[in-house]
Structure formats: C-alpha cells, structure tokens
KOLNUMAR-379436 format. One line per 5 residues: for each residue y, x negated, z negated of N, C-alpha, C, CB. Coordinates in steps of 0.1 Angstrom, whole numbers, plus 5000, padded with zeros to 4 digits. Glycine has a CB too. Example, Ala and Ser with C-alpha at 12.3 -4.5 7.8 and 13.67 -1.06 7.14 Angstrom:
BEGIN
4943,4868,4922,4955,4877,4922,4967,4868,4922,4955,4887,4910 ~ 4978,4872,4929,4989,4863,4929,5000,4871,4921,4994,4859,4943
//
This chain:
BEGIN
1787,6302,6501,1788,6288,6499,1802,6284,6498,1781,6281,6510 ~ 1804,6274,6490,1818,6268,6489,1821,6259,6501,1819,6260,6476 ~ 1833,6260,6506,1837,6252,6517,1840,6238,6513,1849,6258,6524 ~ 1836,6228,6521,1839,6214,6519,1831,6206,6510,1853,6214,6515 ~ 1820,6212,6505,1811,6205,6495,1799,6199,6502,1808,6213,6483
1796,6204,6514,1783,6199,6520,1786,6188,6530,1777,6211,6528 ~ 1777,6178,6531,1779,6167,6540,1780,6171,6554,1769,6156,6538 ~ 1787,6164,6562,1788,6167,6577,1783,6156,6585,1803,6170,6580 ~ 1777,6146,6579,1772,6134,6586,1757,6135,6589,1775,6122,6578 ~ 1752,6147,6592,1738,6149,6596,1735,6142,6609,1734,6164,6597
1724,6135,6609,1720,6128,6622,1704,6128,6622,1725,6114,6622 ~ 1699,6125,6634,1684,6125,6635,1679,6112,6627,1680,6124,6650 ~ 1669,6114,6619,1663,6104,6611,1648,6105,6612,1667,6105,6596 ~ 1641,6093,6612,1626,6093,6612,1622,6091,6598,1621,6081,6621 ~ 1613,6100,6593,1606,6099,6580,1592,6094,6583,1606,6112,6572
1588,6083,6576,1575,6077,6578,1567,6077,6565,1576,6062,6583 ~ 1555,6084,6566,1546,6084,6554,1539,6071,6554,1536,6096,6556 ~ 1541,6063,6543,1536,6050,6542,1521,6050,6539,1543,6042,6532 ~ 1515,6061,6535,1501,6061,6532,1492,6062,6545,1498,6072,6522 ~ 1498,6068,6555,1490,6069,6567,1498,6067,6580,1484,6083,6568
1510,6062,6579,1518,6059,6591,1522,6071,6599,1512,6049,6600 ~ 1521,6083,6594,1526,6095,6601,1541,6095,6601,1520,6108,6594 ~ 1547,6098,6613,1562,6098,6614,1566,6112,6619,1567,6087,6623 ~ 1578,6116,6615,1584,6128,6621,1599,6127,6621,1579,6141,6613 ~ 1605,6133,6630,1620,6132,6632,1626,6145,6627,1623,6129,6647
1636,6144,6619,1644,6156,6615,1658,6152,6612,1637,6162,6602 ~ 1667,6161,6609,1681,6158,6606,1682,6155,6591,1690,6169,6610 ~ 1690,6145,6587,1692,6141,6574,1705,6134,6572,1681,6133,6568 ~ 1711,6134,6560,1723,6126,6558,1720,6115,6548,1734,6135,6553 ~ 1707,6113,6545,1703,6102,6535,1707,6089,6541,1688,6103,6532
1711,6080,6532,1715,6066,6536,1702,6057,6537,1725,6060,6526 ~ 1702,6048,6546,1691,6039,6548,1696,6027,6556,1679,6045,6554 ~ 1690,6015,6553,1693,6003,6561,1682,6001,6571,1695,5991,6552 ~ 1671,6007,6570,1660,6004,6579,1661,6012,6591,1646,6008,6572 ~ 1656,6007,6602,1656,6014,6615,1642,6013,6621,1667,6009,6625
1639,6022,6631,1627,6022,6638,1629,6027,6652,1616,6031,6631 ~ 1622,6022,6662,1623,6026,6675,1611,6035,6679,1624,6014,6685 ~ 1615,6047,6684,1605,6057,6688,1609,6062,6702,1603,6068,6678 ~ 1600,6061,6712,1603,6066,6725,1615,6059,6731,1604,6081,6725 ~ 1618,6047,6728,1629,6039,6734,1642,6042,6727,1630,6043,6748
1642,6050,6716,1655,6053,6709,1654,6048,6695,1657,6069,6709 ~ 1664,6041,6690,1664,6036,6676,1670,6046,6667,1673,6023,6676 ~ 1662,6049,6656,1666,6059,6646,1667,6052,6632,1656,6071,6646 ~ 1675,6058,6623,1674,6053,6609,1660,6057,6604,1685,6059,6600 ~ 1654,6049,6595,1641,6051,6590,1641,6053,6575,1632,6039,6593
1635,6064,6570,1633,6067,6556,1618,6067,6553,1640,6080,6552 ~ 1614,6058,6544,1600,6057,6540,1597,6066,6529,1596,6042,6537 ~ 1586,6074,6530,1582,6083,6519,1567,6079,6516,1583,6098,6524 ~ 1564,6082,6503,1550,6079,6499,1540,6090,6502,1550,6076,6484 ~ 1545,6102,6503,1536,6114,6506,1544,6124,6514,1532,6120,6492
1537,6130,6524,1542,6140,6532,1532,6151,6535,1547,6134,6546 ~ 1535,6160,6544,1525,6170,6547,1512,6165,6553,1531,6181,6556 ~ 1513,6153,6558,1501,6147,6565,1492,6140,6554,1505,6136,6575 ~ 1496,6138,6542,1488,6132,6532,1487,6139,6519,1493,6118,6529 ~ 1495,6150,6517,1495,6158,6505,1482,6166,6504,1507,6167,6504
1475,6166,6492,1463,6173,6491,1464,6188,6494,1458,6171,6477 ~ 1475,6194,6491,1477,6209,6494,1475,6211,6509,1490,6214,6489 ~ 1481,6203,6517,1481,6205,6531,1468,6200,6538,1493,6199,6538 ~ 1462,6189,6532,1450,6183,6539,1437,6189,6533,1450,6168,6536 ~ 1437,6194,6521,1425,6200,6515,1417,6189,6509,1417,6207,6526
1421,6177,6509,1414,6165,6503,1421,6161,6491,1412,6154,6514 ~ 1414,6160,6480,1419,6155,6468,1419,6140,6467,1412,6161,6455 ~ 1430,6133,6464,1430,6119,6462,1441,6116,6452,1433,6112,6475 ~ 1439,6104,6445,1449,6100,6435,1459,6092,6442,1442,6091,6424 ~ 1472,6096,6440,1483,6089,6446,1490,6082,6434,1493,6099,6453
1489,6069,6434,1495,6061,6424,1500,6048,6430,1484,6058,6413 ~ 1511,6049,6437,1517,6037,6444,1525,6029,6435,1525,6042,6455 ~ 1530,6034,6424,1538,6026,6415,1532,6022,6402,1551,6033,6412 ~ 1519,6024,6401,1512,6020,6389,1514,6029,6377,1516,6006,6385 ~ 1517,6041,6379,1521,6050,6368,1508,6053,6359,1526,6063,6373
1497,6053,6365,1485,6056,6357,1482,6044,6348,1472,6059,6366 ~ 1483,6032,6353,1481,6020,6345,1491,6019,6334,1482,6007,6354 ~ 1504,6022,6337,1514,6022,6326,1511,6032,6315,1528,6025,6333 ~ 1506,6044,6319,1502,6054,6309,1491,6049,6301,1499,6067,6316 ~ 1480,6044,6307,1469,6039,6300,1473,6027,6290,1458,6034,6309
1481,6018,6295,1486,6007,6286,1494,6012,6274,1494,5997,6294 ~ 1502,6022,6277,1511,6027,6266,1503,6034,6255,1521,6037,6272 ~ 1493,6042,6259,1485,6049,6249,1472,6043,6246,1483,6063,6255 ~ 1469,6031,6250,1456,6025,6248,1454,6022,6232,1456,6011,6255 ~ 1465,6018,6226,1464,6016,6211,1460,6029,6204,1477,6010,6206
1467,6039,6207,1465,6052,6201,1450,6057,6204,1475,6063,6205 ~ 1446,6055,6216,1433,6060,6220,1422,6052,6212,1431,6059,6235 ~ 1423,6039,6211,1413,6031,6205,1413,6034,6190,1416,6016,6207 ~ 1424,6037,6184,1425,6040,6169,1417,6053,6167,1439,6042,6165 ~ 1419,6063,6176,1412,6076,6174,1397,6075,6176,1418,6086,6183
1393,6067,6185,1378,6066,6188,1371,6057,6178,1376,6060,6202 ~ 1378,6049,6171,1372,6040,6160,1371,6047,6147,1380,6027,6159 ~ 1377,6059,6145,1377,6066,6133,1363,6072,6130,1387,6077,6132
//
C-alpha cells in the first residue's frame, strides 16, 4: 500500500437501515451531519437504504426495493416504445 493516501479520521459511526430501523456500529470516515444517541453515547449517523438485515440474499425473502422511484422512471421512459410495439 502507498503511504499517506488512506484517511486517518476513522471513528465509530452508526449505520441505520431505513427500511427496518436496524442499526449497527462500525468504524468509518464518511462525512455526515446527522447524529444518534445509542446507550447514552452520541454517534454520527449514516442512513442506508439496504443492509444485511433487509437484503434478500441474507434474509431469504424476495422484495422489490424501489425507494427512489427508479421503476416508475423506467416505465415512464419506455412507455411510448412499449405501447408502439404492442399496437403493431
């Protein structure tokens, strides 16, 4: 590894899965303005949309994860092409 290219500001951070409120603490250097208090200690908070507690690979349950409307955007974008092909 090259010296001096890796961050040295690692600290304990709470990651929170927003789909099921699962939280876990790990070290990270990611920037965040949010904080959370766990066990009387205030930690920086990083919100994630999916984690091992909600990912289908780890849970064995299939579910559609579409928090930003990507499926709707896709359908809207290709709706015109789809209707033209089905009307032929």
